[in-house]
C-alpha positions as CSV (number, residue, x, y, z in Angstrom):
1,M,106.0,99.7,98.2
2,A,102.4,99.9,97.2
3,K,100.0,102.0,99.3
4,L,96.2,101.9,99.2
5,S,93.9,104.3,100.9
6,Y,90.2,104.7,100.8
7,V,87.4,106.4,102.7
8,L,84.0,105.0,103.6
9,E,80.9,106.8,105.0
10,S,78.7,104.7,107.3
11,S,75.5,105.3,109.2
12,V,77.0,103.2,112.1
13,P,78.3,105.3,115.0
14,P,82.1,105.5,115.5
15,E,82.1,103.7,118.8
16,V,80.3,100.7,117.3
17,V,82.7,100.5,114.4
18,L,85.7,100.6,116.8
19,E,84.1,98.0,119.0
20,A,83.8,95.7,116.1
21,A,87.3,96.3,114.9
22,T,88.8,95.6,118.3
23,D,86.6,92.6,119.4
24,F,88.9,89.6,119.4
25,G,86.5,87.3,121.2
26,P,84.3,84.6,119.7
27,R,82.0,87.2,118.3
28,R,84.8,88.3,115.9
29,L,84.0,85.4,113.6
30,E,80.4,86.6,113.4
31,L,81.3,90.2,112.8
32,W,84.0,89.5,110.2
33,A,82.5,86.7,108.0
34,G,85.6,86.6,105.8
35,I,87.8,85.1,108.5
36,D,88.4,81.4,108.2
37,P,87.4,80.0,111.7
38,S,89.7,77.1,111.3
39,R,92.7,79.4,111.1
40,Y,91.7,82.1,113.6
41,E,93.8,82.2,116.8
42,L,94.0,84.8,119.5
43,H,97.5,84.4,120.9
44,D,97.4,87.1,123.6
45,A,95.6,90.3,124.3
46,G,95.7,93.2,126.8
47,E,94.4,96.7,127.2
48,G,94.7,98.3,123.8
49,W,96.4,95.5,122.0
50,A,96.0,91.9,120.6
51,D,98.2,89.4,118.9
52,V,96.2,87.3,116.5
53,T,96.4,85.1,113.5
54,E,93.6,85.5,110.9
55,A,93.1,83.9,107.5
56,S,90.8,83.9,104.6
57,A,90.2,81.3,101.9
58,V,90.7,84.0,99.2
59,F,93.4,83.1,96.6
60,G,93.9,79.7,98.1
61,G,94.4,80.8,101.7
62,I,96.0,84.1,102.8
63,W,97.0,84.3,106.5
64,A,98.7,86.8,108.7
65,R,99.7,87.0,112.3
66,E,99.3,90.6,113.3
67,R,99.8,92.8,116.4
68,Y,96.8,95.1,116.7
69,T,97.1,98.3,118.8
70,W,94.4,100.9,119.3
71,S,93.9,104.2,120.9
72,G,91.2,106.8,120.5
73,G,89.7,106.4,117.0
74,T,92.6,104.6,115.4
75,V,93.4,100.8,115.0
76,L,96.8,99.8,113.7
77,A,97.7,96.3,112.6
78,T,101.4,95.3,112.1
79,V,102.2,92.1,110.3
80,Q,104.4,89.7,112.3
81,E,104.3,86.7,110.0
82,S,102.4,85.9,106.8
83,N,102.3,83.7,103.8
84,V,101.8,86.8,101.6
85,F,102.5,90.1,103.5
86,R,106.0,91.3,104.6
87,P,106.7,91.5,108.4
88,G,106.5,95.1,109.5
89,G,103.7,95.9,106.9
90,T,100.8,97.8,108.4
91,W,97.2,98.7,107.8
92,Q,95.4,101.5,109.7
93,L,91.8,102.2,110.3
94,T,90.7,105.6,111.6
95,V,87.1,106.3,112.6
96,E,85.6,109.8,113.1
97,P,82.0,111.1,113.6
98,N,80.6,112.3,110.3
99,G,78.2,114.9,111.8
100,S,75.0,112.9,111.1
101,G,75.4,110.2,113.8
102,G,77.4,107.9,111.6
103,S,81.1,107.5,110.8
104,T,83.8,108.5,108.3
105,I,86.1,105.5,108.1
106,R,89.6,105.9,106.6
107,V,91.7,102.9,105.8
108,S,95.4,102.9,104.7
109,V,97.2,99.7,103.7
C-alpha cells in the first residue's frame, strides 16, 4: 500500500486551520474550493465526528464517503465508500503551533 506524507508551514494559527478542517456546514464549500458542490453531502455529524460525501471533478470525478473524527490537533478521515479509494483507507491531518504564531501541518495519506 502506498503512503504519502508531507509537512506544511503556515502563518495561520492552529485553531483556525482545525476549524476549517472540521467545518462541515455550508461554509465548507467556500473554504475548500476543490469540492464539487453538486456532490457534497453531509449525512450526519456530532461532537467530534462527521459522515460526509465529498467529490472533485479531478480525473473525471473522484468521490468518497468518509467518516471524519477529530480530537485535539488531529483530524482523521476513514473511507467508507469511494469510486477510487479502498474502504478503510485513511488520511490524517495533525496541526501544531510552530512557535511564530502559525502552524506546522502534517498530512499522512
